[in-house]
N, C-alpha and C positions, 0 to 999 in steps of 0.2 A: 504494499499500499504506500502510495506517494505521500510524503510528509507535508504538513502545513507549516509554514514559517511564521513566527510571531515577530512583529516589529514594534518597538517602543521608542519614543523620543527620550532625550537625556533629562528632561524635566521630571521623569519618573524616579530619578535618584536610585535606581537599582544598583546594588553593589556589583562589581565586576564578577565576583564569584557566582552570583545568581545568573548573570547574563551568560556566563560560560557553561554553567551546569545545565541550563535549559535551552541553550543555543538560541537565545533571543538576540535579534539584530537591533542595535541601538543607533538611531539617527540623531546627531547632535545639533542642538541650538548653537547660535553664535553669540559672542559677547564682544563689545567694543569699549576699549578704554581710550578715549580721545581718537587718535588716528590709527590706533593699533586694533586689529580684529583677531580674535582667537576662536577656536572651535572647542566647545565644552568637552572636557575630559580627553581631548585629542591633542591640542596644542597648548592647553592651559590646565594645570593641575589645581585642585582645590586649595592647596597650600599657597601657591603663587597667586591665586585669585584673592584670597583674604589679605595677602601682603599688599597687593596693589590697591585693594579697597581702602586699607588703612592709610595709604599715602595720597589717595585722591580726594579732592574737595567735592567732587561731584560723583554721582552714581554712574557706573558703567551702563551701557545700553545693551539689552538683549534683543535678539531677533530670531524669528522662526527659521528652521531649516528651509532651504530652497526646494521647490518641487523636484529639481534635479537630484538632490541628495536622497529623497525618497525613491525616485525612479531607479537610481542605482541599486538601492536595496532590493527593490522588486525584481529587477533584471537579474541580480545575483541569485535570488531565490529560484527564478525560472531556470537559470543555467545549472543550478544545483539539483534540478529535477523535482522541485517542490510542486505540489498540486495546486497550491494557492497560498495567499498571504492574508493574515489578519493583523491590522494595525491599530494600536491602542495609543491615542494621543492625549496630551494634556488638554484641559478644558478649552474649548473653542471661545469661551467668553474671556479668556486670559491671553490668548495668543493666536497668531495666524497659522500655527503649526498644522491644525486639522485641515485647513483649506489647502495648504501645500501638499499634504498627503493625498487629498482628493484629486487635485490637479494631476499629480503623478499617477494616480490610479487610472484616471481616464486616458492618460497617454500610453499605458501599457495594456489596455483592455483586450487587445487581440493576442497578447503574449501570455498573460497569467491573470487568474481571477483574484482580485484584491478587495477585501472588505475593510473599510475604515470606520472605527468606532471612536466617537468623542467620549472619553471616560467622564467628562465633567469633573475631573479631579486633577490633582497635582502632587508632586513628590511621591512618597511611598504609598499614598492612597491610590494613585494611578499605578504605581509599581506593583502593588499586591494584586491588582486585577490582571496585570500582565503575567505575573507568576502563576496565578491560578489557571489562566487560559493556556499558558505554555505547557503546564503539566498535563492538561487534557489533550493538547495537540500531540505531545509525546506519547500519549496513551492511545492514539489512533483516532481521535474524534474528527469528524468531517468539518469542512469549512462552514457549512450552515450551522452545525451544532456549536462550533466555537463562537461564531458571531452572536448567536442567541444567548450563549452562556455569558459572554462579555456584557451584553445589554442587561441581563438579569442581575449581574454583580453590581452595577452602577449604584442602585439605591442602598446597597449593603456596605459601602465604604464610608469612612469618615476620617477627619483629621482635626486635631486641636493642637495649638502651639503657643509658646510664650516667647515674646521678644525680650531679649536681655538688655538691649540698648535702643534708644530712639535715633541714633546717629544716622542710620540709613533712611529713616522716614524724614528726617530733617534734610538730608542731602537731596532726597527725591521731591522735596517741596510738599510732602503730605502732612507735615506738622509744622505749624508756625513756631518761630524762635522762642517767643515768650512762653507759649504753652509747653514747648519741649523742655525749656529750662525748669519750669515748675515740676514737670513730670520726672525729670532726672533728680531734682533735689528731694522729691518725695519717694524716689525709688519705685515709681509705678511701673508695673509689668503688664503691658497690654497682652491680652489673649486673642488669638485668631482661630477661626474655624472655616470650614468649607461649607458654603450655603448656596445651593442652586448654581453650582459651577463657578462661583467667585469666592474670593477670600474676604471674609467679613470679620468685624470685631466681635469677640465673644465675651467681652467684659474686661475688667482690669483688677489686678490685685496689688496690694501695697507692698508685699514682700515676695522674694523668690520662693520661700517656703510655701506660702499660701498659693502662689501660682502653680507650683508643682503639684500640690495636693489637689487643686482644681483639675489639672490635666489628668491625673490618675483617676479621679472620681468620674470624670466624663467618660473615659475609656471603659471603666468598670460598668457603667450604666448600659453599655452596649453588649456586654458579655451574655452568653458565651460567644467567643470569637472563633473564626476559622483561621484567620491570619492576623498577625500583630507585629508592628514595627515601631521602633524608636528612631527618630531622625534628629540630627543636630548639626550645627555649624560651629565647630570648635568650642563646644560647651563643656564647662567643668562639672556639669550636673548629671552626666550620663549614668554614673554608678548609683547616684541617689535615686534618680527617677526609675531606673531599672529595678531597684530594690522595692520601690513603692508599688510597682505593678506586677511583682513576681507571683502574686496569688490570683491574678485575673485568669479565668479559664480560657484557654486557647488551644485549638487542635494542633497547630504547628508552633514551635518555639519562637520566642521574640527575636526579631531580626533587628540589628543595630546598623543604621546606614547614615552616611554623611549627606548633609544637605548640599545639593549641587548649586551651580552658578545661577540657575534660573530663579530659584527661591531665595538663595543667599543674597542676591542683588537687592532685593526689597526687604528681606528680614533682618539682615545684618548678622555680625558675629555673635555667638552665644545663643542664637535661636535654638530652641529644643521643642520637640513635639512628639505626639503619638499618632499613629495612623492604624486603622484596623479594617478588617473585612469581617462582618458579622457572619456567624454560622447561619446556614440555611434554616428556614422555618421548621422543617421536619427534623433538623438536628438539634433543636433547642429543647432543653428539658426543664 
């Protein structure tokens, strides 16, 4: 039986080990610091990204992969003998990535059957969908089955995160100087969640400890989980948050992943969050 290739963009923050294990093809977004343009995780590492962010007075600009980048991935799948491709993109409300994937799909329509799914998610909320779909693909599921499974997973994923610093919101012009100064003096930690395909504020906490407790409680409210991940950008709180969620029921072990350039650009260093894929209704007890 010819295999189905799973393609995900780099905003999904999947660890390289997972990409390799499941043979998922990653198509990278681009990022620009002034006149210099880099390809996420190809020509710019996360360490170099954070170093450059600290030195820059303005935020870098991110951009969607070109249709050509997706087309190359589809053509490679065809040359490898794959029967089809299922593409899982970050939320179309946040990026033009989905549209690029669709344009490329139409360009190869006579070569290979490609299905593009807008996950309406980002970071490992998107990545966990890709993992679940890829495991089914490796188990022999058909293209139709994989597309339907991906669509069914969308309402079962969630993400909640804490910003450790307001610096990137200030650089991006999303928080005024006076308001930001007050927030920093009071050590306010904004919380974010994914709502209808966009990142929205989910409240604020006065201390890191309270913010972390809120993250853990939110994830626990969605248990039992099928998949669970902790994502962060150079956060010192990884061990603490991991311990706080150790008792949350999950079918697969907690995955710890680095926040990539797409999310990191807007969230800033120290960002930490939890993402999950709820267990299916018939698996919940």
